[in-house]
C-alpha positions as a Markdown table, in Angstrom:
| # | Residue | x | y | z |
|---|---|---|---|---|
| 1 | Met | 53.3 | -1.1 | 56.2 |
| 2 | Val | 51.1 | -3.5 | 58.2 |
| 3 | Arg | 48.2 | -5.5 | 57.0 |
| 4 | Thr | 46.0 | -6.5 | 60.0 |
| 5 | Gly | 43.5 | -9.4 | 60.5 |
| 6 | Ser | 41.9 | -11.7 | 63.0 |
| 7 | Ser | 44.7 | -14.3 | 62.7 |
| 8 | Val | 48.2 | -14.6 | 61.3 |
| 9 | Arg | 47.1 | -13.4 | 57.9 |
| 10 | Phe | 49.3 | -10.2 | 57.8 |
| 11 | Trp | 52.8 | -9.4 | 56.8 |
| 12 | Leu | 55.5 | -7.2 | 58.2 |
| 13 | Trp | 57.7 | -5.6 | 55.5 |
| 14 | Ala | 61.4 | -4.9 | 55.9 |
| 15 | Pro | 61.2 | -1.3 | 57.2 |
| 16 | Leu | 59.2 | -2.4 | 60.2 |
| 17 | Lys | 61.8 | -4.9 | 61.3 |
| 18 | Thr | 64.1 | -2.0 | 62.3 |
| 19 | Met | 61.5 | -0.4 | 64.6 |
| 20 | Lys | 61.0 | -1.1 | 68.2 |
| 21 | Lys | 57.6 | -2.6 | 69.0 |
| 22 | Leu | 55.2 | -2.3 | 71.9 |
| 23 | Ile | 52.3 | -4.8 | 72.2 |
| 24 | Leu | 49.4 | -3.7 | 74.4 |
| 25 | Val | 47.4 | -6.7 | 75.5 |
| 26 | Glu | 43.7 | -6.6 | 76.7 |
| 27 | Ser | 42.4 | -10.1 | 76.4 |
| 28 | Glu | 38.9 | -9.9 | 78.0 |
| 29 | Met | 37.5 | -6.7 | 76.5 |
| 30 | Lys | 34.8 | -7.6 | 74.0 |
| 31 | Phe | 33.3 | -4.1 | 73.6 |
| 32 | Pro | 34.3 | -0.6 | 74.7 |
| 33 | Lys | 33.9 | -0.2 | 78.5 |
| 34 | Gly | 35.3 | 1.6 | 81.5 |
| 35 | His | 39.0 | 2.0 | 82.0 |
| 36 | Phe | 40.0 | -0.9 | 79.7 |
| 37 | Leu | 39.8 | 1.0 | 76.4 |
| 38 | Asp | 40.7 | 4.3 | 78.1 |
| 39 | Asn | 43.9 | 2.8 | 79.4 |
| 40 | Leu | 44.8 | 1.4 | 76.0 |
| 41 | Ile | 44.4 | 4.8 | 74.5 |
| 42 | Glu | 46.4 | 6.5 | 77.3 |
| 43 | Ser | 49.3 | 4.0 | 76.8 |
| 44 | Thr | 49.2 | 4.5 | 73.1 |
| 45 | Tyr | 49.5 | 8.3 | 73.4 |
| 46 | Thr | 52.3 | 7.9 | 76.0 |
| 47 | Phe | 54.5 | 5.7 | 73.9 |
| 48 | Lys | 53.5 | 6.5 | 70.3 |
| 49 | Asn | 56.6 | 8.5 | 69.5 |
| 50 | Lys | 59.0 | 5.7 | 70.6 |
| 51 | Phe | 57.3 | 2.5 | 69.3 |
| 52 | Lys | 55.3 | 0.9 | 66.6 |
| 53 | Ile | 52.2 | 0.0 | 68.7 |
| 54 | Phe | 50.0 | -3.1 | 68.3 |
| 55 | Trp | 46.9 | -3.9 | 70.3 |
| 56 | Phe | 46.3 | -7.6 | 71.0 |
| 57 | Leu | 42.5 | -7.8 | 71.7 |
| 58 | Asn | 39.9 | -10.4 | 72.1 |
| 59 | Lys | 38.6 | -11.9 | 68.8 |
| 60 | Lys | 35.1 | -10.8 | 69.7 |
| 61 | Phe | 36.0 | -7.1 | 70.3 |
| 62 | Gln | 33.6 | -4.7 | 68.7 |
| 63 | Gln | 34.7 | -1.0 | 68.4 |
| 64 | Gln | 31.0 | 0.2 | 68.2 |
| 65 | Gly | 32.0 | 3.5 | 66.7 |
| 66 | Thr | 34.1 | 4.7 | 69.7 |
| 67 | Phe | 37.3 | 6.7 | 69.3 |
| 68 | Val | 40.5 | 4.8 | 68.7 |
| 69 | Pro | 43.9 | 6.6 | 67.9 |
| 70 | Lys | 45.3 | 6.1 | 64.4 |
| 71 | Glu | 48.6 | 5.0 | 65.9 |
| 72 | Ala | 47.1 | 1.7 | 67.2 |
| 73 | Asn | 47.4 | -1.3 | 64.9 |
| 74 | Ile | 44.5 | -3.4 | 66.2 |
| 75 | Leu | 44.8 | -7.2 | 66.0 |
| 76 | Lys | 41.7 | -9.1 | 67.2 |
| 77 | Val | 43.5 | -12.4 | 67.9 |
| 78 | Ile | 42.9 | -13.6 | 71.4 |
| 79 | Glu | 40.5 | -16.5 | 72.2 |
| 80 | Ser | 39.7 | -16.4 | 75.9 |
| 81 | Asn | 38.9 | -20.2 | 76.0 |
| 82 | Phe | 36.2 | -19.4 | 78.5 |
| 83 | Phe | 33.6 | -22.1 | 79.3 |
| 84 | Lys | 30.6 | -21.2 | 81.3 |
| 85 | Arg | 30.2 | -23.9 | 83.9 |
| 86 | Lys | 27.0 | -26.0 | 83.5 |
| 87 | Glu | 24.8 | -26.5 | 86.5 |
| 88 | Asn | 23.6 | -29.9 | 85.1 |
| 89 | Lys | 26.1 | -32.5 | 86.4 |
| 90 | Val | 26.1 | -34.5 | 83.2 |
| 91 | Leu | 26.8 | -31.5 | 81.0 |
| 92 | Tyr | 29.4 | -30.3 | 83.4 |
| 93 | Ile | 31.3 | -33.7 | 83.3 |
| 94 | Leu | 30.9 | -33.7 | 79.5 |
| 95 | Glu | 32.4 | -30.2 | 79.2 |
| 96 | Glu | 35.3 | -31.2 | 81.5 |
| 97 | Ile | 36.0 | -34.2 | 79.2 |
| 98 | Ile | 36.0 | -32.0 | 76.1 |
| 99 | Ile | 38.4 | -29.5 | 77.7 |
| 100 | Phe | 40.7 | -32.3 | 78.7 |
| 101 | Ile | 40.7 | -33.8 | 75.2 |
| 102 | Ile | 41.4 | -30.4 | 73.6 |
| 103 | Asn | 44.3 | -29.7 | 75.9 |
| 104 | Phe | 45.7 | -33.3 | 75.4 |
| 105 | Tyr | 45.6 | -32.8 | 71.7 |
| 106 | Tyr | 47.4 | -29.5 | 71.8 |
| 107 | Leu | 50.0 | -30.8 | 74.2 |
| 108 | Phe | 51.1 | -33.2 | 71.6 |
| 109 | Tyr | 50.7 | -30.7 | 68.8 |
| 110 | Tyr | 53.1 | -28.3 | 70.4 |
| 111 | Ser | 55.5 | -31.0 | 71.4 |
| 112 | Phe | 56.0 | -31.3 | 67.6 |
| 113 | Val | 56.2 | -27.5 | 67.1 |
| 114 | Phe | 58.8 | -27.2 | 69.9 |
| 115 | Arg | 60.7 | -30.4 | 69.1 |
| 116 | Lys | 64.0 | -28.5 | 68.8 |
| 117 | Val | 63.6 | -27.0 | 72.2 |
| 118 | Phe | 61.6 | -29.9 | 73.7 |
| 119 | Lys | 63.4 | -29.7 | 77.1 |
| 120 | Lys | 62.3 | -26.0 | 77.5 |
| 121 | Tyr | 58.8 | -26.9 | 76.4 |
| 122 | Phe | 58.7 | -29.7 | 79.0 |
| 123 | Phe | 59.8 | -27.4 | 81.8 |
| 124 | Ala | 57.3 | -24.7 | 80.8 |
| 125 | Leu | 54.5 | -27.3 | 80.9 |
| 126 | Arg | 55.7 | -28.6 | 84.2 |
| 127 | Ser | 55.6 | -25.1 | 85.7 |
| 128 | Asn | 52.0 | -24.8 | 84.5 |
| 129 | Phe | 50.8 | -28.2 | 85.8 |
| 130 | Phe | 51.1 | -29.8 | 82.3 |
| 131 | Leu | 48.4 | -27.5 | 80.9 |
| 132 | Leu | 48.8 | -24.9 | 78.2 |
| 133 | Pro | 48.0 | -21.3 | 79.4 |
| 134 | Lys | 44.4 | -20.4 | 78.6 |
| 135 | Tyr | 44.9 | -18.3 | 75.5 |
| 136 | Phe | 48.3 | -19.5 | 74.5 |
| 137 | Lys | 47.0 | -21.2 | 71.3 |
| 138 | Ser | 45.6 | -18.0 | 69.8 |
| 139 | Phe | 48.3 | -15.7 | 71.3 |
| 140 | Tyr | 51.5 | -17.5 | 70.4 |
| 141 | Pro | 51.3 | -17.6 | 66.5 |
| 142 | Asn | 50.6 | -13.8 | 66.4 |
| 143 | Tyr | 53.3 | -13.2 | 69.0 |
| 144 | Lys | 55.8 | -15.1 | 66.9 |
| 145 | Ser | 54.8 | -13.5 | 63.6 |
| 146 | Leu | 55.8 | -10.0 | 64.8 |
| 147 | Asn | 59.5 | -11.2 | 65.1 |
| 148 | Leu | 59.9 | -9.7 | 68.5 |
| 149 | Ile | 63.3 | -9.3 | 70.0 |
| 150 | Ser | 64.7 | -8.8 | 73.5 |
| 151 | Thr | 64.4 | -5.0 | 73.3 |
| 152 | Asp | 60.7 | -5.0 | 72.4 |
| 153 | His | 58.0 | -4.7 | 75.0 |
| 154 | Ile | 54.7 | -6.3 | 75.8 |
| 155 | Leu | 52.4 | -4.6 | 78.3 |
| 156 | Phe | 49.4 | -6.5 | 79.8 |
| 157 | Gln | 47.1 | -3.6 | 80.6 |
| 158 | Thr | 44.9 | -5.4 | 83.1 |
| 159 | Ser | 46.8 | -8.4 | 84.4 |
| 160 | Arg | 45.0 | -11.5 | 85.7 |
| 161 | Arg | 46.2 | -15.0 | 86.8 |
| 162 | Lys | 45.9 | -16.2 | 83.2 |
| 163 | Asp | 48.2 | -13.4 | 81.9 |
| 164 | Ile | 51.0 | -14.1 | 84.4 |
| 165 | Ala | 50.6 | -17.8 | 83.6 |
| 166 | Leu | 51.1 | -17.0 | 79.9 |
| 167 | Val | 54.1 | -14.8 | 80.6 |
| 168 | Asn | 55.7 | -17.6 | 82.8 |
| 169 | Phe | 55.2 | -20.1 | 79.9 |
| 170 | Leu | 56.7 | -17.8 | 77.3 |
| 171 | Thr | 59.8 | -16.9 | 79.3 |
| 172 | Lys | 60.5 | -20.5 | 79.8 |
| 173 | Leu | 60.3 | -21.3 | 76.1 |
| 174 | Asp | 62.6 | -18.5 | 75.0 |
| 175 | Glu | 65.4 | -16.9 | 76.9 |
| 176 | Asn | 65.6 | -13.9 | 74.4 |
| 177 | His | 62.0 | -13.0 | 74.9 |
| 178 | Pro | 60.7 | -9.3 | 74.9 |
| 179 | Ile | 60.4 | -7.5 | 78.1 |
| 180 | Phe | 57.1 | -8.2 | 79.8 |
| 181 | His | 55.2 | -5.7 | 81.8 |
| 182 | Leu | 52.1 | -6.7 | 83.9 |
| 183 | Arg | 49.9 | -4.0 | 85.4 |
| 184 | Leu | 47.5 | -5.0 | 88.2 |
| 185 | Met | 44.3 | -3.1 | 88.9 |
| 186 | Met | 43.2 | -5.2 | 91.8 |
| 187 | Pro | 45.1 | -7.1 | 94.5 |
| 188 | Pro | 45.4 | -10.8 | 93.6 |
| 189 | Thr | 43.5 | -13.5 | 95.5 |
| 190 | Asp | 45.5 | -16.1 | 97.4 |
| 191 | Arg | 44.5 | -19.5 | 96.0 |
| 192 | Phe | 46.0 | -22.7 | 94.7 |
| 193 | Lys | 47.9 | -22.2 | 91.4 |
| 194 | Gly | 47.0 | -18.6 | 91.6 |
| 195 | Phe | 48.8 | -15.3 | 90.8 |
| 196 | Tyr | 51.3 | -15.7 | 93.7 |
| 197 | Tyr | 52.4 | -19.2 | 92.5 |
| 198 | Tyr | 53.4 | -17.8 | 89.1 |
| 199 | Leu | 55.0 | -14.8 | 90.8 |
| 200 | Lys | 57.5 | -17.2 | 92.4 |
| 201 | Gln | 57.9 | -19.0 | 89.0 |
| 202 | Ile | 59.0 | -15.8 | 87.2 |
| 203 | Asp | 61.3 | -14.6 | 90.0 |
| 204 | Lys | 64.6 | -15.0 | 88.0 |
| 205 | Glu | 63.1 | -12.9 | 85.2 |
| 206 | Leu | 62.1 | -10.2 | 87.8 |
| 207 | Ile | 65.7 | -10.2 | 89.0 |
| 208 | Lys | 67.1 | -9.8 | 85.5 |
| 209 | Lys | 64.6 | -7.0 | 84.8 |
| 210 | Lys | 63.0 | -8.9 | 81.9 |
| 211 | Ile | 59.6 | -8.8 | 83.7 |
| 212 | Tyr | 58.1 | -5.9 | 85.7 |
| 213 | Ile | 54.9 | -5.8 | 87.7 |
| 214 | Tyr | 53.2 | -2.6 | 88.4 |
| 215 | Val | 50.6 | -1.7 | 91.1 |
| 216 | Trp | 48.9 | 1.6 | 92.1 |
| 217 | Ser | 49.0 | 1.6 | 95.9 |
| 218 | Asp | 51.4 | 1.2 | 98.7 |
| 219 | His | 49.1 | -1.5 | 100.1 |
| 220 | Asn | 49.3 | -3.7 | 96.9 |
| 221 | Lys | 53.1 | -3.1 | 96.5 |
| 222 | Lys | 53.7 | -4.4 | 100.0 |
| 223 | Leu | 51.4 | -7.3 | 99.4 |
| 224 | Leu | 53.2 | -8.4 | 96.2 |
| 225 | Ile | 56.7 | -7.9 | 97.6 |
| 226 | Lys | 55.7 | -10.1 | 100.6 |
| 227 | Asn | 54.8 | -12.9 | 98.1 |
| 228 | Thr | 57.9 | -12.7 | 95.9 |
| 229 | Leu | 61.1 | -14.7 | 96.5 |
| 230 | Ser | 63.7 | -12.0 | 95.7 |
| 231 | Lys | 61.5 | -8.9 | 96.5 |
| 232 | Lys | 62.5 | -7.6 | 93.0 |
| 233 | Gly | 60.6 | -6.3 | 90.0 |
| 234 | Ile | 57.6 | -4.9 | 91.8 |
| 235 | Glu | 57.0 | -1.2 | 91.0 |
| 236 | Gln | 54.5 | 1.4 | 92.1 |
| 237 | Ser | 53.2 | 3.2 | 89.1 |
| 238 | Ser | 50.5 | 5.7 | 88.1 |
| 239 | Ile | 48.7 | 4.9 | 84.9 |
| 240 | Pro | 49.9 | 7.4 | 82.2 |
| 241 | Trp | 47.3 | 10.1 | 82.0 |
| 242 | Ser | 46.5 | 13.1 | 79.8 |
| 243 | Phe | 46.0 | 16.3 | 81.7 |
| 244 | Gln | 43.4 | 19.1 | 81.3 |
| 245 | Lys | 43.4 | 22.7 | 82.5 |
| 246 | Lys | 40.3 | 23.9 | 84.3 |
| 247 | Asn | 39.3 | 27.6 | 84.0 |
| 248 | Tyr | 38.1 | 29.5 | 87.1 |
| 249 | Lys | 34.4 | 30.6 | 87.3 |
| 250 | Ser | 32.8 | 32.5 | 90.1 |
| 251 | Lys | 29.3 | 30.8 | 90.2 |
| 252 | Asn | 27.1 | 28.1 | 88.8 |
| 253 | Tyr | 29.3 | 25.2 | 89.9 |
| 254 | Thr | 28.7 | 21.7 | 88.7 |
| 255 | Ile | 28.9 | 18.7 | 91.1 |
| 256 | Gly | 29.7 | 15.4 | 89.4 |
| 257 | Phe | 29.4 | 11.7 | 89.8 |
| 258 | Ile | 31.1 | 9.3 | 87.4 |
| 259 | Gly | 31.6 | 5.6 | 87.2 |
| 260 | Asp | 29.5 | 2.5 | 87.8 |
| 261 | Ala | 26.2 | 2.9 | 89.7 |
| 262 | Arg | 27.1 | 0.7 | 92.7 |
| 263 | Lys | 26.4 | 1.0 | 96.4 |
| 264 | Ser | 30.1 | 0.6 | 97.1 |
| 265 | Arg | 30.7 | 3.8 | 95.1 |
| 266 | Gly | 28.0 | 5.7 | 97.0 |
| 267 | Phe | 25.4 | 5.8 | 94.3 |
| 268 | Asp | 22.7 | 5.1 | 96.9 |
| 269 | Leu | 23.7 | 8.3 | 98.7 |
| 270 | Leu | 23.5 | 10.5 | 95.7 |
| 271 | Ile | 19.8 | 11.4 | 95.9 |
| 272 | Arg | 20.0 | 12.2 | 99.6 |
| 273 | Leu | 23.0 | 14.4 | 98.9 |
| 274 | Ile | 21.3 | 16.3 | 96.1 |
| 275 | Glu | 18.1 | 16.7 | 98.2 |
| 276 | Lys | 20.1 | 18.1 | 101.1 |
| 277 | Leu | 21.9 | 20.6 | 98.8 |
| 278 | Glu | 18.6 | 21.7 | 97.2 |
| 279 | Lys | 16.9 | 22.0 | 100.6 |
| 280 | Asn | 19.8 | 24.3 | 101.6 |
| 281 | Lys | 18.9 | 26.4 | 98.4 |
| 282 | Ser | 22.4 | 25.7 | 97.0 |
| 283 | Lys | 22.0 | 26.4 | 93.3 |
| 284 | Phe | 24.4 | 23.7 | 92.0 |
| 285 | Asn | 24.3 | 22.0 | 88.6 |
| 286 | Tyr | 24.7 | 18.2 | 88.7 |
| 287 | Ile | 26.1 | 15.7 | 86.2 |
| 288 | Val | 25.6 | 12.0 | 86.9 |
| 289 | Gln | 27.4 | 9.6 | 84.4 |
| 290 | Phe | 27.2 | 5.8 | 84.5 |
| 291 | Ser | 26.9 | 3.0 | 82.1 |
| 292 | Lys | 26.7 | -0.1 | 84.4 |
| 293 | Ile | 24.2 | -0.4 | 87.3 |
| 294 | Asp | 23.8 | -3.0 | 90.0 |
| 295 | Ala | 20.4 | -4.6 | 90.4 |
| 296 | Asp | 19.9 | -3.1 | 93.9 |
| 297 | Met | 20.4 | 0.4 | 92.5 |
| 298 | Ile | 17.6 | 0.3 | 89.9 |
| 299 | Lys | 15.1 | 2.0 | 92.3 |
| 300 | Met | 17.7 | 4.7 | 93.0 |
| 301 | Lys | 18.1 | 5.3 | 89.3 |
| 302 | Lys | 14.3 | 5.7 | 88.8 |
| 303 | Lys | 14.2 | 8.3 | 91.7 |
| 304 | Leu | 17.1 | 10.1 | 90.1 |
| 305 | Tyr | 15.3 | 10.4 | 86.7 |
| 306 | Glu | 12.1 | 11.6 | 88.6 |
| 307 | Met | 14.3 | 14.3 | 90.2 |
| 308 | Ser | 15.7 | 15.3 | 86.9 |
| 309 | Lys | 12.2 | 16.1 | 85.6 |
| 310 | Lys | 11.8 | 18.7 | 88.3 |
| 311 | Thr | 14.9 | 20.6 | 87.5 |
| 312 | Asn | 17.0 | 21.2 | 84.4 |
| 313 | Arg | 20.1 | 21.6 | 86.6 |
| 314 | Leu | 20.4 | 17.8 | 86.9 |
| 315 | Lys | 21.8 | 16.0 | 83.8 |
| 316 | Ile | 22.0 | 12.2 | 83.6 |
| 317 | Val | 24.3 | 10.5 | 81.2 |
| 318 | Glu | 23.5 | 6.8 | 81.2 |
| 319 | Lys | 25.8 | 5.4 | 78.6 |
| 320 | Tyr | 29.4 | 4.4 | 78.0 |
| 321 | Cys | 31.4 | 7.5 | 77.2 |
| 322 | Asp | 34.5 | 7.0 | 75.0 |
| 323 | Tyr | 37.8 | 8.7 | 75.5 |
| 324 | Arg | 36.8 | 12.1 | 74.2 |
| 325 | Glu | 33.3 | 12.2 | 75.6 |
| 326 | Phe | 34.5 | 11.2 | 79.1 |
| 327 | Arg | 37.0 | 14.1 | 79.1 |
| 328 | Gln | 34.4 | 16.5 | 78.0 |
| 329 | Ile | 32.2 | 15.5 | 80.9 |
| 330 | Leu | 35.2 | 15.9 | 83.3 |
| 331 | Asn | 35.8 | 19.3 | 81.9 |
| 332 | Lys | 32.3 | 20.4 | 82.9 |
| 333 | Ile | 32.6 | 19.2 | 86.5 |
| 334 | Asp | 33.8 | 21.7 | 89.1 |
| 335 | Ile | 33.6 | 19.7 | 92.3 |
| 336 | Met | 33.5 | 15.9 | 92.9 |
| 337 | Pro | 32.2 | 14.1 | 96.0 |
| 338 | Ile | 33.8 | 10.7 | 96.2 |
| 339 | Met | 31.6 | 8.6 | 98.4 |
| 340 | His | 33.3 | 5.2 | 98.3 |
| 341 | Lys | 34.3 | 3.6 | 101.6 |
| 342 | Ala | 37.7 | 4.8 | 102.7 |
| 343 | Lys | 38.8 | 1.2 | 103.3 |
| 344 | Glu | 38.0 | 0.3 | 99.7 |
| 345 | Ile | 39.9 | 3.3 | 98.3 |
| 346 | Asn | 43.0 | 2.5 | 100.3 |
| 347 | Arg | 42.9 | -1.1 | 99.3 |
| 348 | Val | 41.7 | -1.1 | 95.7 |
| 349 | Thr | 42.6 | 2.6 | 94.8 |
| 350 | Ser | 40.3 | 5.0 | 93.0 |
| 351 | Gly | 40.4 | 5.9 | 89.4 |
| 352 | Thr | 37.9 | 8.8 | 90.2 |
| 353 | Met | 40.5 | 10.4 | 92.5 |
| 354 | Tyr | 43.1 | 10.2 | 89.7 |
| 355 | Ser | 40.6 | 11.7 | 87.2 |
| 356 | Cys | 40.0 | 14.6 | 89.6 |
| 357 | Leu | 43.7 | 15.2 | 90.0 |
| 358 | Ile | 44.6 | 15.3 | 86.3 |
| 359 | Asn | 41.5 | 17.4 | 85.5 |
| 360 | Glu | 42.1 | 19.9 | 88.4 |
| 361 | Ile | 38.8 | 19.1 | 90.1 |
| 362 | Pro | 38.5 | 19.9 | 93.9 |
| 363 | Met | 36.9 | 17.0 | 95.7 |
| 364 | Val | 35.4 | 15.8 | 98.9 |
| 365 | Ile | 36.7 | 12.4 | 100.1 |
| 366 | Pro | 35.8 | 10.1 | 103.0 |
| 367 | Asn | 37.5 | 10.4 | 106.4 |
| 368 | Gly | 40.3 | 7.8 | 106.7 |
| 369 | Val | 41.5 | 7.9 | 103.0 |
| 370 | Thr | 45.3 | 7.6 | 102.9 |
| 371 | Phe | 45.6 | 6.7 | 99.2 |
| 372 | Met | 47.4 | 9.4 | 97.2 |
| 373 | Thr | 48.5 | 11.3 | 100.3 |
| 374 | Lys | 52.0 | 11.8 | 98.7 |
| 375 | Leu | 50.3 | 13.6 | 95.7 |
| 376 | Leu | 47.7 | 15.6 | 97.6 |
| 377 | Arg | 50.2 | 17.9 | 99.2 |
| 378 | Phe | 48.0 | 21.0 | 98.7 |
| 379 | Arg | 44.5 | 21.3 | 100.1 |
| 380 | Ser | 42.4 | 20.8 | 97.0 |
| 381 | Phe | 40.0 | 18.6 | 98.9 |
| 382 | Glu | 38.0 | 18.2 | 102.1 |
| 383 | Phe | 37.3 | 15.2 | 104.3 |
| 384 | Ala | 33.8 | 14.2 | 105.1 |
| 385 | Lys | 32.5 | 11.6 | 107.7 |
| 386 | Asn | 28.9 | 11.3 | 106.7 |
| 387 | Ile | 26.3 | 12.5 | 104.2 |
| 388 | Asp | 25.6 | 15.7 | 106.1 |
| 389 | Asp | 29.3 | 16.4 | 106.2 |
| 390 | Phe | 29.6 | 15.9 | 102.4 |
| 391 | Gln | 26.9 | 18.5 | 102.0 |
| 392 | Lys | 28.7 | 21.0 | 104.2 |
| 393 | Lys | 32.1 | 20.4 | 102.6 |
| 394 | Leu | 30.7 | 20.9 | 99.1 |
| 395 | Ile | 29.2 | 24.2 | 100.1 |
| 396 | Lys | 32.5 | 25.2 | 101.8 |
| 397 | Ile | 34.5 | 24.5 | 98.6 |
| 398 | Ser | 32.0 | 26.4 | 96.5 |
| 399 | Lys | 32.3 | 29.5 | 98.7 |
| 400 | Asn | 36.0 | 29.6 | 98.3 |
| 401 | Tyr | 36.4 | 27.9 | 94.9 |
| 402 | Lys | 39.3 | 30.0 | 93.6 |
| 403 | Phe | 41.5 | 28.8 | 96.5 |
| 404 | Tyr | 40.6 | 25.1 | 96.1 |
| 405 | Leu | 41.0 | 25.3 | 92.3 |
| 406 | Asn | 44.5 | 26.8 | 92.7 |
| 407 | Gln | 45.4 | 24.0 | 95.1 |
| 408 | Ala | 44.1 | 21.4 | 92.7 |
| 409 | Lys | 46.3 | 22.9 | 89.9 |
| 410 | Lys | 49.3 | 22.6 | 92.2 |
| 411 | Asn | 48.5 | 18.9 | 93.0 |
| 412 | Ser | 48.0 | 18.2 | 89.3 |
| 413 | Ser | 51.4 | 19.7 | 88.5 |
| 414 | Ile | 53.0 | 17.4 | 91.2 |
| 415 | Leu | 51.5 | 14.3 | 89.5 |
| 416 | Lys | 52.6 | 15.5 | 86.0 |
| 417 | Lys | 56.1 | 15.9 | 87.2 |
| 418 | Lys | 56.1 | 12.6 | 88.9 |
| 419 | Leu | 54.9 | 10.8 | 85.8 |
| 420 | Thr | 58.1 | 11.9 | 83.9 |
| 421 | Lys | 59.9 | 9.6 | 86.3 |
| 422 | Asp | 57.2 | 6.9 | 86.6 |
| 423 | Pro | 58.7 | 3.3 | 86.6 |
| 424 | Leu | 56.4 | 2.2 | 83.7 |
| 425 | Ile | 57.6 | 5.1 | 81.5 |
| 426 | Lys | 61.2 | 4.6 | 82.5 |
| 427 | Asn | 61.2 | 0.8 | 81.9 |
| 428 | Ile | 59.5 | 0.9 | 78.5 |
| 429 | Arg | 62.2 | 2.6 | 76.6 |
C-alpha cells in the first residue's frame, strides 16, 4: 500500500519492497498538455504488468479532470527551480546573488548529508561545475525514500539538459543506482555545459548498460553517437503506442488536422486546402483539433471559424484533448494531410505520422520525407509537392480508399510487431 503526497510524507510497506519499481519522470509539466501526459499514460500501460509505477511530476501539476490510469502513483515532488530573468539590471544582479547564496548553502548542507561518501560527492560536484543539478534538492529525498535498487528503472519521458545533469550526478554518488533511461524528443543544442558535455560524463555508465538514451530518428541517433566517447548506449526507439482498428466505409470521408496551430505545421495552408476541395465539390467532412496557437495564426483561426458557420461539415475542436478524447478524434479521421516541412519532419520527427500509423489512417505527406521509410513499406500514403498537389492526392486516396486503408493496416502491423522488439521495452525488464 502506498500513501502519496507532495513531499516525503509517505510510507512504503513491506510487500512493496519485493516488487520492481519504475519511476516515470516529467519535471516541467504543470498541467495536462500535448504529448507529455499522453506519453506518461502510454508508458504506464506498456509496463503496468511488470512494475509498480510511480510518476514524479512537477509540484505545480494540476490534473484538471483529465484521465489518468489507476496504475499510476502520482507524486508531485519536483521543484523546477526556474527563475524568470529580470530585464532590470539591478533586479537581475540581485536575483543572481540570491541563486548563488541558495546554491552555496545547499553545497554545505549536502556535504554533511554525504559525509560518509564525501569523495564521491566532491567528484559529482566537480563534474557539474560545483553546482547542484537544478531540481536535485526536491528530487533526491523522494528518490531515496523509494529504496530503489540496481534492478529498478527510472525513465525520463522528455529529457533535457537538466535531466541528464541530474542523472550524471546521481550515478556518481551511488554505484548501485537504478537503471536510467533518457528519451529525447528534440535534438540537443551544442552549447557550453550542454547535453553533449554530460553525455561524455556518463560514458562509463552507457558502456555498462546502466544508462540508456533513446531517440526517434536515424538523424538524431547519428548525431548523438557522434558526440559520445564510446559510441555505446544510444538506441533508436518508437514511443510505446496503443493501436486502434479502423473500419472501412465507402463515402463521407473525414479529413483531419491535429496538433498545435503553427505555421511550421501547415496551419496557414489549411483554409486554402479546404477552399480548394470545396471548389472541386468534394464532399469531405473536416475535423480540426488544436489547443495552442501561435500569434501569427490568429487571423487564420478567425477565418476558419467563419468558414465553419457556412457548413456543418467542418468541426473545430479548440481545446486540449486528454488520452481518451484524442483517440476518439483519431478514430473519426479517415485521411490526414501532414503539411509540415519535409526537412522539419526528417530532423525533428512527427508525432502526427505515428498517430496515423497506429490508427490506420492513410495520409498525404510532403515530398522529400524520409522519416519512417522503414515502417511505411506499403503504399498507405501519397507524396505532395504543394497545396494543389495535396488537394489532388486527398481526392485520389478517397476514390480508392479501400486500397489505401488496407495498406495502412499492413503498415500498422509492421510497427506493432517492431514494438515487441523495441529497445526501450527490451531494456526495461
